[in-house]
Structures are given as structure tokens and as C-alpha cells.
C-alpha positions as CSV (number, residue, x, y, z in Angstrom):
1,X,85.6,85.2,117.2
2,X,87.3,86.4,114.0
3,X,85.7,89.1,111.8
4,X,87.1,90.4,108.6
5,X,85.5,92.8,106.1
6,X,86.6,95.0,103.3
7,X,85.5,98.1,101.4
8,X,86.5,99.8,98.2
9,X,86.7,103.6,98.6
10,X,87.1,106.0,95.7
11,X,89.9,108.0,97.3
12,X,93.7,107.6,97.0
13,X,95.3,105.1,99.4
14,X,97.5,107.9,100.9
15,X,94.4,109.9,101.8
16,X,92.7,106.9,103.3
17,X,95.7,105.9,105.3
18,X,96.3,109.4,106.6
19,X,92.7,109.5,107.8
20,X,92.6,106.1,109.6
21,X,96.0,106.6,111.3
22,X,94.8,109.9,112.8
23,X,93.2,108.4,116.0
24,X,91.2,111.6,116.5
25,X,89.1,110.5,113.5
26,X,87.9,107.2,115.2
27,X,84.7,108.8,116.7
28,X,83.7,110.0,113.2
29,X,83.5,106.5,111.8
30,X,83.5,103.8,114.5
31,X,79.9,103.4,115.7
32,X,80.7,102.6,119.3
33,X,83.4,105.2,119.8
34,X,82.4,108.6,121.3
35,X,85.8,110.1,122.0
36,X,89.5,109.2,122.0
37,X,92.4,110.4,124.2
38,X,96.0,110.1,123.0
39,X,98.2,108.8,125.8
40,X,101.9,108.0,125.5
41,X,103.9,105.5,123.4
42,X,101.3,104.9,120.8
43,X,98.5,104.3,123.3
44,X,95.0,105.6,123.3
45,X,92.0,105.6,125.6
46,X,88.7,105.1,123.9
47,X,85.4,106.1,125.4
48,X,82.2,104.8,123.9
49,X,78.8,103.2,124.2
50,X,77.5,99.9,123.0
51,X,74.1,98.4,123.7
52,X,73.3,101.2,126.1
53,X,76.4,100.6,128.2
54,X,79.3,103.0,128.4
55,X,82.8,101.7,128.2
56,X,86.4,102.9,128.4
57,X,89.4,101.0,127.0
58,X,93.1,101.6,126.9
59,X,94.6,100.3,123.7
60,X,98.1,100.0,122.2
61,X,98.5,101.0,118.5
62,X,101.1,100.4,116.0
63,X,101.3,102.1,112.6
64,X,103.3,100.6,109.7
65,X,103.8,103.4,107.2
66,X,105.7,101.2,104.7
67,X,102.9,98.6,104.5
68,X,100.0,101.1,105.1
69,X,98.8,99.1,108.0
70,X,97.6,99.8,111.6
71,X,97.2,97.4,114.5
72,X,95.5,97.9,117.8
73,X,94.6,95.9,120.9
74,X,94.3,95.5,124.6
75,X,97.4,94.6,126.7
76,X,95.8,91.2,127.4
77,X,95.5,90.7,123.6
78,X,92.0,89.3,124.1
79,X,90.7,92.1,121.8
80,X,92.8,93.2,118.9
81,X,92.7,94.0,115.2
82,X,94.4,95.4,112.1
83,X,93.6,97.4,109.1
84,X,95.4,97.5,105.7
85,X,95.0,100.2,103.0
86,X,96.1,99.3,99.5
87,X,95.6,100.6,96.0
88,X,93.0,98.7,94.0
89,X,94.6,96.9,91.1
90,X,92.4,98.3,88.5
91,X,92.1,102.0,89.5
92,X,94.8,104.3,90.9
93,X,92.1,106.4,92.7
94,X,90.4,103.4,94.3
95,X,91.5,102.0,97.6
96,X,90.9,98.6,99.2
97,X,90.5,98.8,103.0
98,X,90.6,95.5,104.9
99,X,89.7,95.4,108.6
100,X,90.1,92.4,110.8
101,X,88.9,92.1,114.4
102,X,89.6,89.3,116.9
103,X,87.1,89.4,119.8
104,X,86.4,86.8,122.5
105,X,82.9,85.4,122.4
106,X,80.6,86.9,125.0
107,X,78.8,84.4,127.1
108,X,75.7,84.4,129.2
109,X,75.5,83.0,132.8
110,X,75.2,79.5,131.3
111,X,78.4,80.0,129.2
112,X,76.5,80.1,126.0
113,X,77.9,82.4,123.4
114,X,76.0,85.7,122.9
115,X,77.8,86.9,119.7
116,X,78.2,85.2,116.4
117,X,76.5,81.9,117.3
118,X,72.8,82.4,116.7
119,X,71.9,83.3,113.1
120,X,68.5,84.7,114.2
121,X,70.0,87.5,116.1
122,X,72.4,90.2,114.6
123,X,76.0,90.0,115.8
124,X,76.8,93.4,117.3
125,X,80.6,93.1,116.5
126,X,80.0,92.2,112.9
127,X,77.4,94.9,112.6
128,X,79.8,97.5,114.1
129,X,82.6,96.4,111.7
130,X,80.3,96.7,108.7
131,X,79.1,100.1,109.9
132,X,82.6,101.4,110.5
133,X,83.7,100.6,107.0
134,X,80.5,102.0,105.5
135,X,81.0,105.2,107.6
136,X,84.6,105.4,106.5
137,X,83.6,105.2,102.8
138,X,80.7,107.7,103.3
139,X,83.0,110.3,105.0
140,X,86.0,110.0,102.6
141,X,83.9,109.9,99.5
142,X,81.7,112.8,100.8
143,X,78.5,110.9,100.5
144,X,77.3,110.7,104.1
145,X,78.4,110.3,107.7
146,X,78.6,107.8,110.5
147,X,76.5,104.7,110.4
148,X,75.0,103.3,113.6
149,X,73.4,99.8,113.4
150,X,70.6,99.0,115.9
151,X,72.5,96.0,117.4
152,X,75.1,98.4,118.9
153,X,72.9,101.3,119.7
């Protein structure tokens, strides 16, 4: 499954990029992340909770300072994503943040997809991405804190 969302944030691109590339900030805006450990060679270990289940994941990260981008993923590359931070065309103090996540569909015991396939139920990955971007905007603009949608609680 592919997910992509964007937000405009009224803070300079350099400030936004500095915030999102500091992995210690992940727990402040990603709804499922509770803590992060910095490992070696751009790797991190993320501890979190989603749907009442705790998880731990080791991820690689790559920061491109020239393009103001960051990429992350698992070694198997089954879960990965990227984020770009750019200046908005019409306002020097406005930043456009685009986040993209690739996530394999979760399936039940009958191999029916659990995420992104049934419109009557919220997709927890989509909800988490929306909440992360809302939280990022809240924190950087000083208007609030971390959002936590029900579908990932």
C-alpha cells in the first residue's frame, strides 16, 4: 500500500528540516512511536504501540541535506518511506512537507487485506500519517501537540 500526504507549516524550511532530521523528535509527533534509540551508521531502533500492541523495529535512515529529504525503512524494504521539506512558492516563511509511506497490506487468516481496502473502517496507517503531519504542524507552529487517532490507539 502506498500513502502520501502533505502539510503546509508556517515555519522556515530550515527549521522544519532540522526538527524532522533529529530522530529524537520522532516520539513527539509520530503517534505510534514512544521512544527512539540511535544505533550506528544511521540506524535507529523505534519502540512504540499500535492498536494496543507494542512493537520494536530497527530502521535504516538516510538524510539528504542538499535536497532536504530523509528516507527510512526496514532492511527487508517491506516498510519504507520518505519525507521532503521545501519552501512554499508563495511565502518564504511557509514550508511544504510531503511524507510518503510504503507498507505491505496486512491480511487476516483468509488473506483478506485489513488496511486500506474497506471504506467503512479507518485505515490505521493513513490515520497515523495524517496525525503525524498534523502533530508536526502543531508543534512547530506552537499551536498544540501530538495527535493520536483512535484507529492506532
